[in-house]
C-alpha positions as protocol buffer text, in pm:
chain_id: "A"
residue {
  index: 1
  type: MET
  ca { x: -5863 y: 7766 z: -3639 }
}
residue {
  index: 2
  type: LYS
  ca { x: -5566 y: 7533 z: -3686 }
}
residue {
  index: 3
  type: LEU
  ca { x: -5484 y: 7258 z: -3446 }
}
residue {
  index: 4
  type: ASP
  ca { x: -5121 y: 7159 z: -3397 }
}
residue {
  index: 5
  type: ILE
  ca { x: -5079 y: 6787 z: -3344 }
}
residue {
  index: 6
  type: MET
  ca { x: -4716 y: 6687 z: -3300 }
}
residue {
  index: 7
  type: GLY
  ca { x: -4606 y: 6961 z: -3538 }
}
residue {
  index: 8
  type: LEU
  ca { x: -4868 y: 6894 z: -3807 }
}
residue {
  index: 9
  type: GLN
  ca { x: -5139 y: 7155 z: -3873 }
}
residue {
  index: 10
  type: PHE
  ca { x: -5504 y: 7045 z: -3900 }
}
residue {
  index: 11
  type: ASP
  ca { x: -5829 y: 7238 z: -3931 }
}
residue {
  index: 12
  type: ASN
  ca { x: -6016 y: 7199 z: -3602 }
}
residue {
  index: 13
  type: VAL
  ca { x: -6365 y: 7114 z: -3732 }
}
residue {
  index: 14
  type: THR
  ca { x: -6636 y: 6862 z: -3651 }
}
residue {
  index: 15
  type: MET
  ca { x: -6765 y: 6613 z: -3909 }
}
residue {
  index: 16
  type: ASP
  ca { x: -7077 y: 6829 z: -3959 }
}
residue {
  index: 17
  type: GLU
  ca { x: -6864 y: 7141 z: -4008 }
}
residue {
  index: 18
  type: ALA
  ca { x: -6642 y: 6956 z: -4258 }
}
residue {
  index: 19
  type: ALA
  ca { x: -6947 y: 6830 z: -4451 }
}
residue {
  index: 20
  type: ALA
  ca { x: -7099 y: 7181 z: -4459 }
}
residue {
  index: 21
  type: ARG
  ca { x: -6769 y: 7327 z: -4582 }
}
residue {
  index: 22
  type: ALA
  ca { x: -6743 y: 7056 z: -4850 }
}
residue {
  index: 23
  type: GLU
  ca { x: -7094 y: 7138 z: -4975 }
}
residue {
  index: 24
  type: GLU
  ca { x: -7003 y: 7507 z: -4982 }
}
residue {
  index: 25
  type: ILE
  ca { x: -6687 y: 7435 z: -5183 }
}
residue {
  index: 26
  type: LEU
  ca { x: -6868 y: 7208 z: -5428 }
}
residue {
  index: 27
  type: ALA
  ca { x: -7129 y: 7477 z: -5493 }
}
residue {
  index: 28
  type: GLY
  ca { x: -6857 y: 7736 z: -5559 }
}
residue {
  index: 29
  type: GLU
  ca { x: -6646 y: 7817 z: -5861 }
}
residue {
  index: 30
  type: LYS
  ca { x: -6299 y: 7772 z: -5718 }
}
residue {
  index: 31
  type: THR
  ca { x: -6087 y: 7461 z: -5674 }
}
residue {
  index: 32
  type: CYS
  ca { x: -5987 y: 7367 z: -5322 }
}
residue {
  index: 33
  type: TYR
  ca { x: -5788 y: 7085 z: -5171 }
}
residue {
  index: 34
  type: ALA
  ca { x: -5944 y: 6879 z: -4899 }
}
residue {
  index: 35
  type: VAL
  ca { x: -5683 y: 6664 z: -4735 }
}
residue {
  index: 36
  type: THR
  ca { x: -5764 y: 6402 z: -4478 }
}
residue {
  index: 37
  type: PRO
  ca { x: -5462 y: 6297 z: -4280 }
}
residue {
  index: 38
  type: ASN
  ca { x: -5339 y: 5943 z: -4321 }
}
residue {
  index: 39
  type: ALA
  ca { x: -5226 y: 5849 z: -3973 }
}
residue {
  index: 40
  type: GLU
  ca { x: -4949 y: 5619 z: -4095 }
}
residue {
  index: 41
  type: ILE
  ca { x: -4803 y: 5882 z: -4330 }
}
residue {
  index: 42
  type: ALA
  ca { x: -4825 y: 6155 z: -4067 }
}
residue {
  index: 43
  type: TYR
  ca { x: -4658 y: 5934 z: -3810 }
}
residue {
  index: 44
  type: GLU
  ca { x: -4380 y: 5833 z: -4049 }
}
residue {
  index: 45
  type: ALA
  ca { x: -4319 y: 6193 z: -4150 }
}
residue {
  index: 46
  type: LEU
  ca { x: -4296 y: 6303 z: -3791 }
}
residue {
  index: 47
  type: ARG
  ca { x: -4063 y: 6027 z: -3685 }
}
residue {
  index: 48
  type: SER
  ca { x: -3849 y: 6042 z: -3998 }
}
residue {
  index: 49
  type: ASP
  ca { x: -3545 y: 6210 z: -3854 }
}
residue {
  index: 50
  type: GLU
  ca { x: -3355 y: 6148 z: -4178 }
}
residue {
  index: 51
  type: LEU
  ca { x: -3613 y: 6329 z: -4394 }
}
residue {
  index: 52
  type: ARG
  ca { x: -3635 y: 6618 z: -4150 }
}
residue {
  index: 53
  type: ALA
  ca { x: -3253 y: 6638 z: -4133 }
}
residue {
  index: 54
  type: LEU
  ca { x: -3227 y: 6646 z: -4514 }
}
residue {
  index: 55
  type: LEU
  ca { x: -3478 y: 6930 z: -4542 }
}
residue {
  index: 56
  type: GLU
  ca { x: -3322 y: 7125 z: -4255 }
}
residue {
  index: 57
  type: GLY
  ca { x: -2979 y: 7071 z: -4413 }
}
residue {
  index: 58
  type: LEU
  ca { x: -3101 y: 7228 z: -4738 }
}
residue {
  index: 59
  type: LEU
  ca { x: -3242 y: 7522 z: -4544 }
}
residue {
  index: 60
  type: ALA
  ca { x: -2912 y: 7560 z: -4357 }
}
residue {
  index: 61
  type: LEU
  ca { x: -2738 y: 7607 z: -4692 }
}
residue {
  index: 62
  type: GLY
  ca { x: -2946 y: 7921 z: -4739 }
}
residue {
  index: 63
  type: ALA
  ca { x: -3246 y: 7789 z: -4927 }
}
residue {
  index: 64
  type: LYS
  ca { x: -3574 y: 7970 z: -4863 }
}
residue {
  index: 65
  type: ASN
  ca { x: -3768 y: 7650 z: -4928 }
}
residue {
  index: 66
  type: ALA
  ca { x: -3658 y: 7288 z: -4933 }
}
residue {
  index: 67
  type: VAL
  ca { x: -3842 y: 7026 z: -5139 }
}
residue {
  index: 68
  type: ILE
  ca { x: -3778 y: 6654 z: -5179 }
}
residue {
  index: 69
  type: THR
  ca { x: -3980 y: 6443 z: -5421 }
}
residue {
  index: 70
  type: GLY
  ca { x: -4011 y: 6065 z: -5439 }
}
residue {
  index: 71
  type: VAL
  ca { x: -4048 y: 6015 z: -5063 }
}
residue {
  index: 72
  type: ARG
  ca { x: -4197 y: 5671 z: -4993 }
}
residue {
  index: 73
  type: PRO
  ca { x: -4390 y: 5688 z: -4662 }
}
residue {
  index: 74
  type: ASP
  ca { x: -4523 y: 5338 z: -4726 }
}
residue {
  index: 75
  type: GLU
  ca { x: -4555 y: 5083 z: -5008 }
}
residue {
  index: 76
  type: LYS
  ca { x: -4877 y: 5233 z: -5146 }
}
residue {
  index: 77
  type: THR
  ca { x: -4785 y: 5600 z: -5164 }
}
residue {
  index: 78
  type: VAL
  ca { x: -4522 y: 5839 z: -5291 }
}
residue {
  index: 79
  type: ALA
  ca { x: -4495 y: 6190 z: -5154 }
}
residue {
  index: 80
  type: VAL
  ca { x: -4337 y: 6529 z: -5188 }
}
residue {
  index: 81
  type: ALA
  ca { x: -4193 y: 6670 z: -4866 }
}
residue {
  index: 82
  type: ALA
  ca { x: -4116 y: 7035 z: -4804 }
}
residue {
  index: 83
  type: MET
  ca { x: -4011 y: 7278 z: -4536 }
}
residue {
  index: 84
  type: GLN
  ca { x: -3986 y: 7657 z: -4534 }
}
residue {
  index: 85
  type: ALA
  ca { x: -3705 y: 7853 z: -4371 }
}
residue {
  index: 86
  type: GLY
  ca { x: -3789 y: 7973 z: -4023 }
}
residue {
  index: 87
  type: GLU
  ca { x: -4081 y: 7735 z: -3976 }
}
residue {
  index: 88
  type: HIS
  ca { x: -3918 y: 7391 z: -3962 }
}
residue {
  index: 89
  type: ARG
  ca { x: -4262 y: 7233 z: -3994 }
}
residue {
  index: 90
  type: LEU
  ca { x: -4244 y: 6925 z: -4215 }
}
residue {
  index: 91
  type: TRP
  ca { x: -4511 y: 6926 z: -4490 }
}
residue {
  index: 92
  type: LEU
  ca { x: -4598 y: 6611 z: -4683 }
}
residue {
  index: 93
  type: HIS
  ca { x: -4840 y: 6549 z: -4971 }
}
residue {
  index: 94
  type: ALA
  ca { x: -4890 y: 6190 z: -5083 }
}
residue {
  index: 95
  type: THR
  ca { x: -5038 y: 6038 z: -5397 }
}
residue {
  index: 96
  type: PRO
  ca { x: -5088 y: 5671 z: -5487 }
}
residue {
  index: 97
  type: TYR
  ca { x: -4763 y: 5501 z: -5584 }
}
residue {
  index: 98
  type: LEU
  ca { x: -4756 y: 5374 z: -5942 }
}
residue {
  index: 99
  type: PRO
  ca { x: -4493 y: 5106 z: -6005 }
}
residue {
  index: 100
  type: THR
  ca { x: -4352 y: 5265 z: -6319 }
}
residue {
  index: 101
  type: MET
  ca { x: -4104 y: 5520 z: -6444 }
}
residue {
  index: 102
  type: PHE
  ca { x: -4142 y: 5751 z: -6741 }
}
residue {
  index: 103
  type: HIS
  ca { x: -3894 y: 6005 z: -6873 }
}
residue {
  index: 104
  type: GLY
  ca { x: -4017 y: 6358 z: -6814 }
}
residue {
  index: 105
  type: ALA
  ca { x: -4221 y: 6297 z: -6499 }
}
residue {
  index: 106
  type: GLY
  ca { x: -3988 y: 6515 z: -6290 }
}
residue {
  index: 107
  type: ASP
  ca { x: -3992 y: 6788 z: -6554 }
}
residue {
  index: 108
  type: LEU
  ca { x: -4372 y: 6776 z: -6555 }
}
residue {
  index: 109
  type: PHE
  ca { x: -4381 y: 6810 z: -6175 }
}
residue {
  index: 110
  type: ALA
  ca { x: -4133 y: 7101 z: -6178 }
}
residue {
  index: 111
  type: ALA
  ca { x: -4310 y: 7286 z: -6460 }
}
residue {
  index: 112
  type: THR
  ca { x: -4650 y: 7248 z: -6293 }
}
residue {
  index: 113
  type: ALA
  ca { x: -4520 y: 7367 z: -5956 }
}
residue {
  index: 114
  type: ALA
  ca { x: -4335 y: 7660 z: -6118 }
}
residue {
  index: 115
  type: GLY
  ca { x: -4645 y: 7759 z: -6312 }
}
residue {
  index: 116
  type: ALA
  ca { x: -4862 y: 7756 z: -5999 }
}
residue {
  index: 117
  type: LEU
  ca { x: -4601 y: 7960 z: -5809 }
}
residue {
  index: 118
  type: THR
  ca { x: -4588 y: 8209 z: -6096 }
}
residue {
  index: 119
  type: LEU
  ca { x: -4965 y: 8247 z: -6067 }
}
residue {
  index: 120
  type: GLY
  ca { x: -4915 y: 8343 z: -5701 }
}
residue {
  index: 121
  type: GLN
  ca { x: -5004 y: 8015 z: -5533 }
}
residue {
  index: 122
  type: PRO
  ca { x: -4847 y: 7937 z: -5195 }
}
residue {
  index: 123
  type: LEU
  ca { x: -4562 y: 7685 z: -5206 }
}
residue {
  index: 124
  type: PHE
  ca { x: -4748 y: 7393 z: -5049 }
}
residue {
  index: 125
  type: ASP
  ca { x: -5054 y: 7443 z: -5273 }
}
residue {
  index: 126
  type: ALA
  ca { x: -4829 y: 7456 z: -5581 }
}
residue {
  index: 127
  type: LEU
  ca { x: -4651 y: 7136 z: -5477 }
}
residue {
  index: 128
  type: ALA
  ca { x: -4980 y: 6956 z: -5407 }
}
residue {
  index: 129
  type: LEU
  ca { x: -5115 y: 7059 z: -5749 }
}
residue {
  index: 130
  type: ALA
  ca { x: -4794 y: 6942 z: -5916 }
}
residue {
  index: 131
  type: ALA
  ca { x: -4795 y: 6608 z: -5733 }
}
residue {
  index: 132
  type: ASP
  ca { x: -5161 y: 6543 z: -5810 }
}
residue {
  index: 133
  type: TYR
  ca { x: -5126 y: 6642 z: -6176 }
}
residue {
  index: 134
  type: THR
  ca { x: -4813 y: 6431 z: -6220 }
}
residue {
  index: 135
  type: ALA
  ca { x: -4990 y: 6131 z: -6065 }
}
residue {
  index: 136
  type: LEU
  ca { x: -5290 y: 6188 z: -6294 }
}
residue {
  index: 137
  type: THR
  ca { x: -5064 y: 6204 z: -6598 }
}
residue {
  index: 138
  type: LEU
  ca { x: -4867 y: 5893 z: -6500 }
}
residue {
  index: 139
  type: ARG
  ca { x: -5195 y: 5704 z: -6456 }
}
residue {
  index: 140
  type: ALA
  ca { x: -5320 y: 5826 z: -6798 }
}
residue {
  index: 141
  type: THR
  ca { x: -4991 y: 5720 z: -6954 }
}
residue {
  index: 142
  type: LEU
  ca { x: -5008 y: 5377 z: -6795 }
}
residue {
  index: 143
  type: ASP
  ca { x: -5369 y: 5333 z: -6910 }
}
residue {
  index: 144
  type: ASP
  ca { x: -5287 y: 5422 z: -7272 }
}
residue {
  index: 145
  type: PRO
  ca { x: -5246 y: 5096 z: -7469 }
}
residue {
  index: 146
  type: GLU
  ca { x: -5041 y: 5284 z: -7731 }
}
residue {
  index: 147
  type: ARG
  ca { x: -4817 y: 5467 z: -7486 }
}
residue {
  index: 148
  type: ARG
  ca { x: -4469 y: 5568 z: -7584 }
}
residue {
  index: 149
  type: TRP
  ca { x: -4167 y: 5438 z: -7399 }
}
residue {
  index: 150
  type: TYR
  ca { x: -3994 y: 5775 z: -7386 }
}
residue {
  index: 151
  type: GLY
  ca { x: -4225 y: 6009 z: -7201 }
}
residue {
  index: 152
  type: VAL
  ca { x: -4551 y: 6088 z: -7028 }
}
residue {
  index: 153
  type: ASN
  ca { x: -4874 y: 6152 z: -7219 }
}
residue {
  index: 154
  type: PHE
  ca { x: -4925 y: 6498 z: -7070 }
}
residue {
  index: 155
  type: GLU
  ca { x: -5110 y: 6614 z: -7381 }
}
residue {
  index: 156
  type: THR
  ca { x: -5413 y: 6407 z: -7281 }
}
residue {
  index: 157
  type: THR
  ca { x: -5426 y: 6556 z: -6930 }
}
residue {
  index: 158
  type: LEU
  ca { x: -5354 y: 6921 z: -7017 }
}
residue {
  index: 159
  type: PRO
  ca { x: -5725 y: 7012 z: -7029 }
}
residue {
  index: 160
  type: GLU
  ca { x: -5762 y: 6893 z: -6669 }
}
residue {
  index: 161
  type: LEU
  ca { x: -5458 y: 7095 z: -6560 }
}
residue {
  index: 162
  type: MET
  ca { x: -5596 y: 7403 z: -6733 }
}
residue {
  index: 163
  type: ARG
  ca { x: -5931 y: 7350 z: -6560 }
}
residue {
  index: 164
  type: ARG
  ca { x: -5763 y: 7320 z: -6220 }
}
residue {
  index: 165
  type: LEU
  ca { x: -5546 y: 7627 z: -6282 }
}
residue {
  index: 166
  type: SER
  ca { x: -5846 y: 7833 z: -6393 }
}
residue {
  index: 167
  type: LEU
  ca { x: -6018 y: 7764 z: -6061 }
}
residue {
  index: 168
  type: LEU
  ca { x: -5728 y: 7866 z: -5839 }
}
residue {
  index: 169
  type: PRO
  ca { x: -5759 y: 8197 z: -5658 }
}
residue {
  index: 170
  type: ARG
  ca { x: -5534 y: 8464 z: -5804 }
}
residue {
  index: 171
  type: PRO
  ca { x: -5347 y: 8712 z: -5583 }
}
residue {
  index: 172
  type: GLU
  ca { x: -5573 y: 8992 z: -5707 }
}
residue {
  index: 173
  type: ASP
  ca { x: -5878 y: 8784 z: -5605 }
}
residue {
  index: 174
  type: THR
  ca { x: -5771 y: 8789 z: -5240 }
}
residue {
  index: 175
  type: THR
  ca { x: -5727 y: 9165 z: -5194 }
}
């Protein structure tokens, strides 16, 4: 059962129930996302009238989904924000902020999200996968002492993306 707190949706579970579910997931074959809300990010997202207005403005133009990347809820994180037409619930997924810029990071995010959507993943799951994979690849690029100046080292992280994609439920798995 979901719990609505100021417009944000949370699973209504106890610590014991969350731990039991985590053990169940870890023993399984599929990848899942476990997100613990960061109170500061949630608060900022909810009170960010400008971000909400931007997303609602995109929806008002006729978009089915509105997505904004590069949202900075605080100094330590960067997020992707999204909203779906008819719901007007602000969704936010944050990753650690890396003080760098590489050509191709946005293309990597878009390609990963598009690939996950093509595989039948829900929008927010696809965006979370894309944000996490982009952050992983940026970190790998930063950590490479022989990194190139002109792009991200996605080749080194492709096996991890393929592993994550192979564990996602497919639409035919849910029927």
